[in-house]
N, CA and C atoms as an extended XYZ file, in Angstrom:
537
Properties=species:S:1:pos:R:3:atomname:S:1:resname:S:1:resid:I:1 pbc="F F F"
N       -10.206      -41.873      -84.685 N   MET     1
C        -9.990      -42.046      -83.161 CA  MET     1
C       -10.038      -40.685      -82.337 C   MET     1
N        -9.652      -39.642      -83.037 N   LYS     2
C        -9.721      -38.261      -82.258 CA  LYS     2
C       -11.253      -37.949      -82.058 C   LYS     2
N       -12.196      -38.224      -83.035 N   LYS     3
C       -13.438      -37.851      -82.809 CA  LYS     3
C       -14.012      -38.733      -81.739 C   LYS     3
N       -13.884      -39.971      -81.804 N   PHE     4
C       -14.279      -40.913      -80.673 CA  PHE     4
C       -13.813      -40.357      -79.322 C   PHE     4
N       -12.577      -40.005      -79.271 N   CYS     5
C       -12.121      -39.435      -77.857 CA  CYS     5
C       -12.868      -38.194      -77.462 C   CYS     5
N       -13.120      -37.251      -78.373 N   MET     6
C       -13.666      -36.022      -78.058 CA  MET     6
C       -15.190      -36.247      -77.743 C   MET     6
N       -15.799      -37.190      -78.413 N   GLU     7
C       -17.175      -37.497      -78.148 CA  GLU     7
C       -17.484      -38.307      -76.767 C   GLU     7
N       -16.397      -38.972      -76.320 N   HIS     8
C       -16.557      -39.844      -75.130 CA  HIS     8
C       -15.459      -39.512      -74.008 C   HIS     8
N       -15.135      -38.161      -73.942 N   LYS     9
C       -14.047      -37.818      -73.102 CA  LYS     9
C       -14.486      -38.026      -71.479 C   LYS     9
N       -15.770      -37.791      -71.221 N   VAL    10
C       -16.106      -37.986      -69.871 CA  VAL    10
C       -15.926      -39.498      -69.471 C   VAL    10
N       -16.401      -40.440      -70.233 N   PHE    11
C       -16.317      -41.757      -70.112 CA  PHE    11
C       -14.820      -42.180      -69.973 C   PHE    11
N       -14.099      -41.734      -70.826 N   LEU    12
C       -12.560      -42.059      -70.891 CA  LEU    12
C       -12.005      -41.487      -69.579 C   LEU    12
N       -12.331      -40.358      -69.089 N   MET    13
C       -11.750      -39.744      -67.930 CA  MET    13
C       -12.002      -40.663      -66.659 C   MET    13
N       -13.320      -41.173      -66.722 N   VAL    14
C       -13.723      -42.004      -65.576 CA  VAL    14
C       -12.961      -43.283      -65.640 C   VAL    14
N       -12.803      -43.796      -66.725 N   ALA    15
C       -12.095      -45.127      -66.968 CA  ALA    15
C       -10.683      -45.085      -66.642 C   ALA    15
N       -10.013      -43.922      -66.908 N   VAL    16
C        -8.621      -43.798      -66.532 CA  VAL    16
C        -8.568      -43.647      -64.994 C   VAL    16
N        -9.391      -42.877      -64.375 N   MET    17
C        -9.415      -42.777      -62.985 CA  MET    17
C        -9.642      -44.232      -62.340 C   MET    17
N       -10.425      -45.063      -62.866 N   ALA    18
C       -10.685      -46.375      -62.381 CA  ALA    18
C        -9.400      -47.171      -62.460 C   ALA    18
N        -8.767      -46.998      -63.505 N   ILE    19
C        -7.496      -47.720      -63.738 CA  ILE    19
C        -6.488      -47.267      -62.622 C   ILE    19
N        -6.318      -46.060      -62.588 N   PHE    20
C        -5.436      -45.604      -61.545 CA  PHE    20
C        -5.660      -46.073      -60.162 C   PHE    20
N        -7.011      -46.159      -59.729 N   ALA    21
C        -7.616      -46.544      -58.573 CA  ALA    21
C        -7.205      -48.151      -58.281 C   ALA    21
N        -7.480      -48.850      -59.391 N   LEU    22
C        -7.185      -50.312      -59.336 CA  LEU    22
C        -5.640      -50.550      -59.104 C   LEU    22
N        -4.833      -49.593      -59.605 N   CYS    23
C        -3.354      -49.760      -59.567 CA  CYS    23
C        -2.836      -49.238      -58.169 C   CYS    23
N        -3.850      -48.831      -57.346 N   GLY    24
C        -3.367      -48.200      -56.070 CA  GLY    24
C        -2.758      -46.860      -56.112 C   GLY    24
N        -3.031      -46.115      -57.210 N   MET    25
C        -2.417      -44.816      -57.513 CA  MET    25
C        -3.454      -43.794      -57.017 C   MET    25
N        -3.023      -42.663      -56.467 N   ALA    26
C        -4.022      -41.714      -56.124 CA  ALA    26
C        -4.711      -40.950      -57.336 C   ALA    26
N        -5.976      -40.688      -57.249 N   PRO    27
C        -6.543      -39.949      -58.387 CA  PRO    27
C        -5.752      -38.667      -58.782 C   PRO    27
N        -4.984      -38.164      -57.941 N   LEU    28
C        -4.194      -36.920      -58.342 CA  LEU    28
C        -3.233      -37.282      -59.512 C   LEU    28
N        -2.976      -38.602      -59.738 N   GLY    29
C        -2.126      -38.932      -60.798 CA  GLY    29
C        -2.725      -38.520      -62.147 C   GLY    29
N        -3.934      -38.620      -62.177 N   LEU    30
C        -4.709      -38.191      -63.349 CA  LEU    30
C        -4.489      -36.630      -63.557 C   LEU    30
N        -4.546      -35.885      -62.530 N   VAL    31
C        -4.296      -34.469      -62.703 CA  VAL    31
C        -2.909      -34.251      -63.311 C   VAL    31
N        -1.882      -34.949      -62.647 N   ALA    32
C        -0.539      -34.691      -63.148 CA  ALA    32
C        -0.394      -35.169      -64.710 C   ALA    32
N        -1.257      -36.122      -64.907 N   PHE    33
C        -1.181      -36.865      -66.332 CA  PHE    33
C        -1.855      -35.747      -67.322 C   PHE    33
N        -2.824      -34.966      -66.782 N   ALA    34
C        -3.530      -33.982      -67.586 CA  ALA    34
C        -2.502      -32.594      -67.647 C   ALA    34
N        -1.317      -32.596      -67.018 N   GLY    35
C        -0.540      -31.393      -67.304 CA  GLY    35
C        -0.608      -30.443      -66.134 C   GLY    35
N        -1.234      -30.811      -65.068 N   VAL    36
C        -1.383      -29.890      -63.854 CA  VAL    36
C        -0.240      -30.456      -62.749 C   VAL    36
N         0.558      -29.517      -62.233 N   THR    37
C         1.601      -29.995      -61.258 CA  THR    37
C         1.001      -29.761      -59.925 C   THR    37
N         1.161      -30.783      -58.977 N   THR    38
C         0.839      -30.665      -57.530 CA  THR    38
C         2.028      -30.728      -56.710 C   THR    38
N         2.269      -29.714      -55.858 N   THR    39
C         3.481      -29.691      -55.043 CA  THR    39
C         2.924      -29.657      -53.639 C   THR    39
N         3.511      -30.735      -52.908 N   ASP    40
C         3.034      -30.983      -51.501 CA  ASP    40
C         4.092      -30.222      -50.647 C   ASP    40
N         3.735      -29.239      -49.878 N   LEU    41
C         4.698      -28.434      -49.085 CA  LEU    41
C         4.257      -28.685      -47.590 C   LEU    41
N         3.304      -29.618      -47.397 N   THR    42
C         2.981      -29.926      -46.083 CA  THR    42
C         3.995      -30.797      -45.407 C   THR    42
N         4.193      -30.777      -44.101 N   SER    43
C         5.196      -31.545      -43.426 CA  SER    43
C         4.526      -32.808      -42.993 C   SER    43
N         3.249      -32.949      -43.085 N   GLY    44
C         2.669      -34.355      -42.780 CA  GLY    44
C         2.419      -34.346      -41.326 C   GLY    44
N         2.753      -33.404      -40.553 N   GLU    45
C         2.502      -33.424      -39.112 CA  GLU    45
C         1.430      -32.521      -38.571 C   GLU    45
N         0.462      -32.190      -39.466 N   GLY    46
C        -0.589      -31.194      -39.050 CA  GLY    46
C        -1.337      -31.864      -37.848 C   GLY    46
N        -2.005      -30.937      -37.063 N   ILE    47
C        -2.827      -31.211      -36.100 CA  ILE    47
C        -4.281      -30.925      -36.512 C   ILE    47
N        -5.237      -31.951      -36.401 N   PRO    48
C        -6.598      -31.661      -36.780 CA  PRO    48
C        -7.092      -30.443      -35.977 C   PRO    48
N        -7.869      -29.675      -36.591 N   ALA    49
C        -8.492      -28.385      -35.835 CA  ALA    49
C        -9.119      -28.909      -34.723 C   ALA    49
N       -10.008      -29.910      -34.713 N   ASN    50
C       -10.693      -30.498      -33.516 CA  ASN    50
C        -9.809      -30.885      -32.289 C   ASN    50
N        -8.487      -31.050      -32.548 N   ARG    51
C        -7.547      -31.289      -31.589 CA  ARG    51
C        -7.110      -29.996      -30.762 C   ARG    51
N        -7.121      -28.955      -31.471 N   ILE    52
C        -6.686      -27.659      -30.973 CA  ILE    52
C        -7.765      -27.057      -30.103 C   ILE    52
N        -8.860      -26.992      -30.782 N   THR    53
C       -10.128      -26.466      -30.041 CA  THR    53
C       -11.359      -27.319      -30.295 C   THR    53
N       -12.274      -26.998      -29.492 N   ARG    54
C       -13.580      -27.802      -29.729 CA  ARG    54
C       -14.745      -26.736      -29.884 C   ARG    54
N       -15.363      -26.774      -31.005 N   CYS    55
C       -16.410      -25.892      -31.427 CA  CYS    55
C       -17.710      -26.624      -31.211 C   CYS    55
N       -18.594      -25.859      -30.616 N   PHE    56
C       -19.986      -26.576      -30.404 CA  PHE    56
C       -21.054      -25.558      -30.103 C   PHE    56
N       -22.319      -25.891      -30.287 N   ASN    57
C       -23.415      -25.118      -29.889 CA  ASN    57
C       -23.948      -25.599      -28.544 C   ASN    57
N       -24.077      -24.616      -27.641 N   LEU    58
C       -24.542      -24.956      -26.275 CA  LEU    58
C       -26.137      -24.543      -26.365 C   LEU    58
N       -26.999      -25.434      -26.175 N   ARG    59
C       -28.415      -25.302      -26.444 CA  ARG    59
C       -29.206      -25.600      -25.213 C   ARG    59
N       -30.149      -24.710      -24.956 N   SER    60
C       -31.146      -25.094      -23.892 CA  SER    60
C       -32.451      -24.558      -24.152 C   SER    60
N       -33.428      -25.473      -23.858 N   ARG    61
C       -34.812      -24.779      -23.928 CA  ARG    61
C       -35.280      -24.423      -22.588 C   ARG    61
N       -35.703      -23.071      -22.469 N   ILE    62
C       -36.060      -22.540      -21.269 CA  ILE    62
C       -37.433      -22.203      -21.346 C   ILE    62
N       -38.206      -22.319      -20.215 N   THR    63
C       -39.580      -21.826      -19.991 CA  THR    63
C       -39.584      -20.758      -18.961 C   THR    63
N       -39.956      -19.565      -19.284 N   ILE    64
C       -40.013      -18.400      -18.375 CA  ILE    64
C       -41.505      -18.245      -17.899 C   ILE    64
N       -41.680      -18.634      -16.633 N   PRO    65
C       -43.044      -18.418      -16.137 CA  PRO    65
C       -43.479      -17.033      -15.828 C   PRO    65
N       -44.791      -16.829      -15.889 N   LEU    66
C       -45.099      -15.371      -15.662 CA  LEU    66
C       -44.657      -14.635      -14.558 C   LEU    66
N       -44.389      -15.470      -13.420 N   ALA    67
C       -43.909      -14.907      -12.213 CA  ALA    67
C       -42.464      -14.186      -12.355 C   ALA    67
N       -41.755      -14.790      -13.332 N   LEU    68
C       -40.415      -14.335      -13.449 CA  LEU    68
C       -40.258      -13.107      -14.551 C   LEU    68
N       -41.413      -12.755      -15.280 N   GLN    69
C       -41.418      -11.698      -16.206 CA  GLN    69
C       -41.743      -10.408      -15.516 C   GLN    69
N       -40.614       -9.823      -14.985 N   VAL    70
C       -40.635       -8.644      -14.172 CA  VAL    70
C       -39.523       -7.701      -14.741 C   VAL    70
N       -39.841       -6.524      -14.964 N   ALA    71
C       -38.891       -5.424      -15.564 CA  ALA    71
C       -37.551       -5.440      -14.661 C   ALA    71
N       -36.526       -5.364      -15.344 N   SER    72
C       -35.247       -5.377      -14.750 CA  SER    72
C       -34.701       -6.593      -14.074 C   SER    72
N       -35.561       -7.487      -13.982 N   ASP    73
C       -35.157       -8.816      -13.373 CA  ASP    73
C       -34.195       -9.587      -14.231 C   ASP    73
N       -33.411      -10.379      -13.649 N   ILE    74
C       -32.368      -11.225      -14.333 CA  ILE    74
C       -32.699      -12.598      -14.314 C   ILE    74
N       -32.669      -13.279      -15.407 N   VAL    75
C       -32.897      -14.893      -15.505 CA  VAL    75
C       -31.645      -15.474      -16.139 C   VAL    75
N       -30.881      -16.262      -15.423 N   GLN    76
C       -29.739      -16.876      -15.894 CA  GLN    76
C       -30.185      -18.152      -16.863 C   GLN    76
N       -29.702      -18.097      -18.103 N   VAL    77
C       -30.316      -19.048      -19.102 CA  VAL    77
C       -29.210      -20.030      -19.456 C   VAL    77
N       -27.974      -19.874      -19.609 N   LEU    78
C       -26.905      -20.679      -19.849 CA  LEU    78
C       -25.717      -20.713      -19.029 C   LEU    78
N       -25.178      -21.607      -18.558 N   ASN    79
C       -23.869      -21.701      -17.768 CA  ASN    79
C       -22.678      -21.545      -18.825 C   ASN    79
N       -21.633      -20.789      -18.471 N   VAL    80
C       -20.519      -20.753      -19.263 CA  VAL    80
C       -19.211      -20.994      -18.419 C   VAL    80
N       -18.434      -21.786      -19.057 N   LYS    81
C       -17.153      -22.171      -18.321 CA  LYS    81
C       -15.978      -21.321      -18.640 C   LYS    81
N       -15.031      -21.299      -17.682 N   ALA    82
C       -13.844      -20.479      -17.976 CA  ALA    82
C       -13.068      -21.123      -19.082 C   ALA    82
N       -12.494      -20.354      -20.059 N   GLY    83
C       -11.890      -20.910      -21.242 CA  GLY    83
C       -12.660      -21.250      -22.423 C   GLY    83
N       -13.973      -20.744      -22.192 N   TRP    84
C       -14.863      -20.763      -23.430 CA  TRP    84
C       -14.887      -19.452      -24.128 C   TRP    84
N       -14.907      -19.384      -25.539 N   LEU    85
C       -15.071      -18.251      -26.177 CA  LEU    85
C       -16.540      -18.301      -26.726 C   LEU    85
N       -17.349      -17.449      -26.344 N   VAL    86
C       -18.718      -17.386      -26.857 CA  VAL    86
C       -18.758      -16.425      -28.018 C   VAL    86
N       -19.034      -16.942      -29.227 N   LYS    87
C       -18.994      -16.118      -30.427 CA  LYS    87
C       -20.456      -15.315      -30.574 C   LYS    87
N       -21.450      -15.972      -30.172 N   ASN    88
C       -22.820      -15.368      -30.426 CA  ASN    88
C       -23.868      -16.158      -29.672 C   ASN    88
N       -24.971      -15.537      -29.398 N   VAL    89
C       -26.064      -16.124      -28.733 CA  VAL    89
C       -27.331      -15.873      -29.594 C   VAL    89
N       -27.971      -17.198      -29.911 N   HIS    90
C       -29.309      -16.946      -30.667 CA  HIS    90
C       -30.445      -17.266      -29.621 C   HIS    90
N       -31.518      -16.653      -29.933 N   VAL    91
C       -32.775      -16.872      -29.192 CA  VAL    91
C       -33.827      -17.331      -30.305 C   VAL    91
N       -34.398      -18.560      -30.065 N   ILE    92
C       -35.480      -18.937      -30.990 CA  ILE    92
C       -36.779      -19.219      -30.347 C   ILE    92
N       -37.761      -18.597      -30.739 N   MET    93
C       -39.103      -18.621      -30.130 CA  MET    93
C       -39.766      -19.947      -30.336 C   MET    93
N       -40.222      -20.556      -29.325 N   VAL    94
C       -40.970      -21.774      -29.379 CA  VAL    94
C       -42.570      -21.381      -29.021 C   VAL    94
N       -42.785      -20.848      -27.794 N   THR    95
C       -44.021      -20.295      -27.390 CA  THR    95
C       -43.828      -18.775      -27.056 C   THR    95
N       -44.272      -17.919      -27.854 N   PRO    96
C       -44.140      -16.550      -27.545 CA  PRO    96
C       -45.151      -15.987      -26.550 C   PRO    96
N       -44.900      -14.804      -25.937 N   THR    97
C       -45.894      -14.332      -24.951 CA  THR    97
C       -47.177      -13.963      -25.793 C   THR    97
N       -48.315      -13.975      -24.956 N   THR    98
C       -49.511      -13.543      -25.478 CA  THR    98
C       -49.931      -12.076      -24.851 C   THR    98
N       -48.986      -11.595      -24.164 N   GLY    99
C       -49.249      -10.276      -23.523 CA  GLY    99
C       -48.876       -9.190      -24.513 C   GLY    99
N       -49.025       -7.924      -24.137 N   ASP   100
C       -48.799       -6.788      -25.067 CA  ASP   100
C       -47.328       -6.648      -25.490 C   ASP   100
N       -46.295       -6.669      -24.612 N   ALA   101
C       -44.998       -6.541      -25.074 CA  ALA   101
C       -44.129       -7.213      -23.929 C   ALA   101
N       -43.008       -7.963      -24.530 N   LEU   102
C       -42.092       -8.546      -23.657 CA  LEU   102
C       -40.772       -8.581      -24.328 C   LEU   102
N       -39.796       -7.991      -23.772 N   ALA   103
C       -38.523       -7.925      -24.432 CA  ALA   103
C       -37.334       -8.037      -23.315 C   ALA   103
N       -36.289       -8.733      -23.856 N   VAL   104
C       -35.159       -9.025      -22.989 CA  VAL   104
C       -33.820       -8.564      -23.601 C   VAL   104
N       -32.927       -8.229      -22.816 N   ASN   105
C       -31.507       -7.989      -23.262 CA  ASN   105
C       -30.734       -9.304      -23.010 C   ASN   105
N       -29.772       -9.633      -23.875 N   VAL   106
C       -29.098      -10.797      -23.616 CA  VAL   106
C       -27.635      -10.426      -23.349 C   VAL   106
N       -27.077      -10.819      -22.051 N   GLY   107
C       -25.801      -10.500      -21.800 CA  GLY   107
C       -25.227      -11.385      -20.754 C   GLY   107
N       -24.282      -10.890      -19.882 N   ASP   108
C       -23.728      -11.621      -18.895 CA  ASP   108
C       -23.524      -10.767      -17.640 C   ASP   108
N       -22.624      -11.081      -16.680 N   GLY   109
C       -22.369      -10.327      -15.499 CA  GLY   109
C       -21.550       -9.047      -15.764 C   GLY   109
N       -20.920       -8.950      -16.880 N   ASP   110
C       -20.133       -7.791      -17.320 CA  ASP   110
C       -20.951       -6.899      -18.326 C   ASP   110
N       -21.868       -7.383      -18.868 N   GLY   111
C       -22.675       -6.464      -19.869 CA  GLY   111
C       -23.999       -7.002      -20.071 C   GLY   111
N       -25.047       -6.251      -19.533 N   ALA   112
C       -26.440       -6.818      -19.549 CA  ALA   112
C       -27.099       -6.941      -20.904 C   ALA   112
N       -26.435       -6.171      -21.904 N   SER   113
C       -26.988       -6.402      -23.371 CA  SER   113
C       -25.850       -6.577      -24.401 C   SER   113
N       -24.656       -7.153      -23.784 N   SER   114
C       -23.479       -7.257      -24.718 CA  SER   114
C       -23.733       -8.222      -25.896 C   SER   114
N       -24.671       -9.253      -25.777 N   TYR   115
C       -24.903      -10.088      -26.993 CA  TYR   115
C       -25.962       -9.631      -27.893 C   TYR   115
N       -27.002       -9.035      -27.186 N   ASP   116
C       -28.109       -8.540      -27.973 CA  ASP   116
C       -29.074       -7.607      -27.153 C   ASP   116
N       -29.712       -6.660      -27.732 N   ALA   117
C       -30.634       -5.849      -26.938 CA  ALA   117
C       -31.949       -5.811      -27.433 C   ALA   117
N       -32.900       -5.756      -26.523 N   ALA   118
C       -34.309       -5.571      -26.808 CA  ALA   118
C       -34.855       -6.595      -27.729 C   ALA   118
N       -34.603       -7.993      -27.398 N   ILE   119
C       -35.204       -9.050      -28.194 CA  ILE   119
C       -36.637       -9.157      -27.696 C   ILE   119
N       -37.559       -9.079      -28.664 N   SER   120
C       -38.972       -9.304      -28.410 CA  SER   120
C       -39.277      -10.786      -28.264 C   SER   120
N       -40.047      -11.088      -27.150 N   LEU   121
C       -40.422      -12.469      -26.949 CA  LEU   121
C       -41.956      -12.525      -27.267 C   LEU   121
N       -42.315      -11.669      -28.113 N   LYS   122
C       -43.763      -11.682      -28.652 CA  LYS   122
C       -43.791      -12.166      -30.113 C   LYS   122
N       -42.561      -12.313      -30.692 N   GLY   123
C       -42.535      -12.811      -32.068 CA  GLY   123
C       -43.298      -14.168      -32.303 C   GLY   123
N       -43.377      -14.501      -33.520 N   SER   124
C       -44.112      -15.725      -33.877 CA  SER   124
C       -43.177      -16.913      -33.692 C   SER   124
N       -43.704      -18.012      -33.369 N   ALA   125
C       -42.878      -19.234      -33.095 CA  ALA   125
C       -41.987      -19.452      -34.318 C   ALA   125
N       -40.657      -19.874      -33.984 N   GLY   126
C       -39.669      -20.062      -34.990 CA  GLY   126
C       -38.816      -18.790      -35.362 C   GLY   126
N       -39.114      -17.702      -34.819 N   THR   127
C       -38.333      -16.575      -35.007 CA  THR   127
C       -37.017      -16.542      -34.294 C   THR   127
N       -35.905      -16.306      -34.969 N   ARG   128
C       -34.548      -16.427      -34.444 CA  ARG   128
C       -33.992      -15.050      -34.325 C   ARG   128
N       -33.463      -14.684      -33.326 N   THR   129
C       -32.757      -13.406      -33.092 CA  THR   129
C       -31.310      -13.850      -32.748 C   THR   129
N       -30.370      -12.849      -32.931 N   TYR   130
C       -28.993      -12.996      -32.557 CA  TYR   130
C       -28.298      -11.735      -32.706 C   TYR   130
N       -27.119      -11.668      -32.071 N   GLY   131
C       -26.298      -10.356      -31.997 CA  GLY   131
C       -25.848      -10.079      -33.407 C   GLY   131
N       -25.466       -8.768      -33.677 N   ILE   132
C       -25.222       -8.260      -34.975 CA  ILE   132
C       -23.872       -7.584      -34.826 C   ILE   132
N       -22.794       -7.734      -35.607 N   SER   133
C       -21.518       -7.090      -35.485 CA  SER   133
C       -21.786       -5.523      -35.702 C   SER   133
N       -21.151       -4.698      -35.081 N   GLY   134
C       -21.299       -3.332      -35.245 CA  GLY   134
C       -22.455       -2.694      -34.320 C   GLY   134
N       -23.278       -3.537      -33.867 N   THR   135
C       -24.280       -3.109      -33.035 CA  THR   135
C       -24.240       -3.679      -31.545 C   THR   135
N       -23.850       -4.820      -31.477 N   ASP   136
C       -23.723       -5.728      -30.070 CA  ASP   136
C       -22.279       -5.867      -29.818 C   ASP   136
N       -21.848       -5.335      -28.503 N   ALA   137
C       -20.494       -5.273      -28.179 CA  ALA   137
C       -19.705       -6.584      -28.415 C   ALA   137
N       -20.163       -7.678      -27.743 N   TYR   138
C       -19.387       -8.949      -27.838 CA  TYR   138
C       -19.334       -9.524      -29.175 C   TYR   138
N       -20.369       -9.282      -29.975 N   ILE   139
C       -20.354       -9.672      -31.495 CA  ILE   139
C       -19.273       -8.877      -32.273 C   ILE   139
N       -19.261       -7.614      -32.094 N   THR   140
C       -18.338       -6.747      -32.742 CA  THR   140
C       -16.881       -7.091      -32.488 C   THR   140
N       -16.634       -7.503      -31.226 N   SER   141
C       -15.196       -7.820      -30.865 CA  SER   141
C       -15.020       -9.376      -30.994 C   SER   141
N       -15.833      -10.024      -31.854 N   ALA   142
C       -15.578      -11.446      -32.338 CA  ALA   142
C       -15.927      -12.460      -31.081 C   ALA   142
N       -16.760      -12.086      -30.215 N   GLY   143
C       -17.017      -12.958      -29.016 CA  GLY   143
C       -16.480      -12.440      -27.797 C   GLY   143
N       -16.695      -13.304      -26.695 N   LYS   144
C       -16.112      -13.021      -25.451 CA  LYS   144
C       -15.550      -14.197      -24.923 C   LYS   144
N       -14.124      -14.127      -24.510 N   LEU   145
C       -13.496      -15.188      -23.931 CA  LEU   145
C       -13.643      -15.115      -22.282 C   LEU   145
N       -14.155      -16.142      -21.783 N   TYR   146
C       -14.530      -16.066      -20.387 CA  TYR   146
C       -13.292      -16.650      -19.578 C   TYR   146
N       -12.793      -15.836      -18.623 N   THR   147
C       -11.638      -16.299      -17.722 CA  THR   147
C       -12.196      -16.872      -16.498 C   THR   147
N       -13.480      -16.769      -16.189 N   ASP   148
C       -14.082      -17.334      -15.021 CA  ASP   148
C       -15.423      -17.963      -15.404 C   ASP   148
N       -15.911      -18.802      -14.624 N   ASP   149
C       -17.312      -19.408      -14.955 CA  ASP   149
C       -18.196      -18.225      -14.873 C   ASP   149
N       -19.319      -18.145      -15.688 N   ASP   150
C       -20.345      -17.131      -15.583 CA  ASP   150
C       -21.682      -17.739      -16.063 C   ASP   150
N       -22.658      -16.871      -16.373 N   THR   151
C       -23.818      -17.337      -17.034 CA  THR   151
C       -24.180      -16.278      -18.076 C   THR   151
N       -24.935      -16.699      -19.098 N   ILE   152
C       -25.625      -15.985      -20.171 CA  ILE   152
C       -26.965      -15.614      -19.601 C   ILE   152
N       -27.320      -14.379      -19.601 N   ASP   153
C       -28.469      -13.910      -18.800 CA  ASP   153
C       -29.535      -13.144      -19.678 C   ASP   153
N       -30.758      -13.208      -19.422 N   PHE   154
C       -31.810      -12.450      -19.934 CA  PHE   154
C       -32.057      -11.338      -18.905 C   PHE   154
N       -32.209      -10.078      -19.334 N   VAL   155
C       -32.544       -9.001      -18.460 CA  VAL   155
C       -33.787       -8.451      -19.029 C   VAL   155
N       -34.939       -8.459      -18.367 N   PHE   156
C       -36.172       -7.942      -18.858 CA  PHE   156
C       -36.110       -6.500      -19.002 C   PHE   156
N       -36.270       -6.015      -20.237 N   SER   157
C       -36.151       -4.577      -20.523 CA  SER   157
C       -37.539       -4.060      -20.685 C   SER   157
N       -38.610       -4.770      -21.332 N   THR   158
C       -39.867       -4.254      -21.564 CA  THR   158
C       -40.872       -5.274      -20.999 C   THR   158
N       -41.720       -4.894      -20.161 N   VAL   159
C       -42.747       -5.837      -19.697 CA  VAL   159
C       -44.066       -5.054      -19.611 C   VAL   159
N       -44.906       -5.397      -20.590 N   THR   160
C       -46.333       -4.643      -20.629 CA  THR   160
C       -47.417       -5.667      -20.627 C   THR   160
N       -48.114       -5.658      -19.619 N   ASN   161
C       -49.294       -6.715      -19.546 CA  ASN   161
C       -48.904       -8.176      -19.756 C   ASN   161
N       -47.871       -8.674      -19.211 N   PRO   162
C       -47.452      -10.027      -19.478 CA  PRO   162
C       -48.670      -11.056      -19.286 C   PRO   162
N       -48.556      -12.082      -20.181 N   ALA   163
C       -49.519      -13.065      -19.972 CA  ALA   163
C       -48.893      -14.362      -20.534 C   ALA   163
N       -48.993      -15.457      -19.536 N   GLY   164
C       -48.533      -16.778      -19.860 CA  GLY   164
C       -47.076      -16.916      -19.976 C   GLY   164
N       -46.708      -18.221      -19.826 N   ALA   165
C       -45.292      -18.591      -19.921 CA  ALA   165
C       -44.697      -18.457      -21.353 C   ALA   165
N       -43.486      -18.272      -21.393 N   VAL   166
C       -42.713      -17.982      -22.714 CA  VAL   166
C       -41.794      -19.114      -22.795 C   VAL   166
N       -41.669      -19.816      -23.966 N   VAL   167
C       -40.657      -20.847      -24.138 CA  VAL   167
C       -39.844      -20.612      -25.282 C   VAL   167
N       -38.527      -20.643      -25.083 N   CYS   168
C       -37.597      -20.396      -26.142 CA  CYS   168
C       -36.384      -21.232      -26.032 C   CYS   168
N       -35.599      -21.339      -27.229 N   ASP   169
C       -34.384      -22.141      -27.261 CA  ASP   169
C       -33.338      -21.006      -27.236 C   ASP   169
N       -32.425      -21.300      -26.351 N   VAL   170
C       -31.176      -20.357      -26.312 CA  VAL   170
C       -29.968      -21.186      -26.877 C   VAL   170
N       -29.393      -20.647      -27.758 N   VAL   171
C       -28.096      -21.364      -28.401 CA  VAL   171
C       -26.910      -20.449      -28.364 C   VAL   171
N       -25.853      -20.866      -27.837 N   ALA   172
C       -24.718      -20.117      -27.710 CA  ALA   172
C       -23.633      -20.749      -28.649 C   ALA   172
N       -23.011      -20.156      -29.530 N   GLU   173
C       -21.803      -20.579      -30.411 CA  GLU   173
C       -20.523      -20.577      -29.515 C   GLU   173
N       -19.980      -21.733      -29.263 N   VAL   174
C       -18.837      -21.779      -28.270 CA  VAL   174
C       -17.682      -22.394      -28.913 C   VAL   174
N       -16.473      -21.786      -28.631 N   VAL   175
C       -15.169      -22.474      -28.871 CA  VAL   175
C       -14.521      -22.654      -27.665 C   VAL   175
N       -14.379      -23.966      -27.314 N   ASP   176
C       -13.608      -24.398      -25.965 CA  ASP   176
C       -12.079      -24.332      -26.196 C   ASP   176
N       -11.585      -23.169      -25.691 N   ILE   177
C       -10.051      -22.965      -25.915 CA  ILE   177
C        -9.258      -23.965      -25.068 C   ILE   177
N        -9.829      -24.572      -23.999 N   ASN   178
C        -9.142      -25.575      -23.207 CA  ASN   178
C        -9.100      -26.854      -23.721 C   ASN   178
N        -9.976      -27.264      -24.702 N   ALA   179
C       -10.096      -28.595      -25.150 CA  ALA   179
C        -8.856      -29.214      -25.841 C   ALA   179
């Protein structure tokens, strides 16, 4: 019998779990049966995380026409609400520039490059850039909590022989503290 049990232990474990399930017992009964103790220290009154805060990605596909590709000009790309914590901002190239060089800083009204600096909009389609901790101010400080409505902005830092419209997806990682 011992040899049979050793050779078929997986089958027997599944059968025992099925019996527990048919009897309306939690599968953890099997764990207790196997010699492991489970202690429940929860109060049973927990609040699901999505009830405390709401996390989401705010995404927008933007087209920047040639006329807006001017050094030092600001293009507002995403609206941010008071009570939102923006953890990071990603820029994903869809249609890059065909000009010589085009780069933007990603920031807001308080810091023109606080999310990321000198993102090239000449990269290949599908290229994703985002802020890096230790390099970009808001990322290093675990994001920025907005107390007033604001916008996430592109500030053109390098514009050399621009050519054609640029299309990119801008994605902000957001925690809605007010949700």
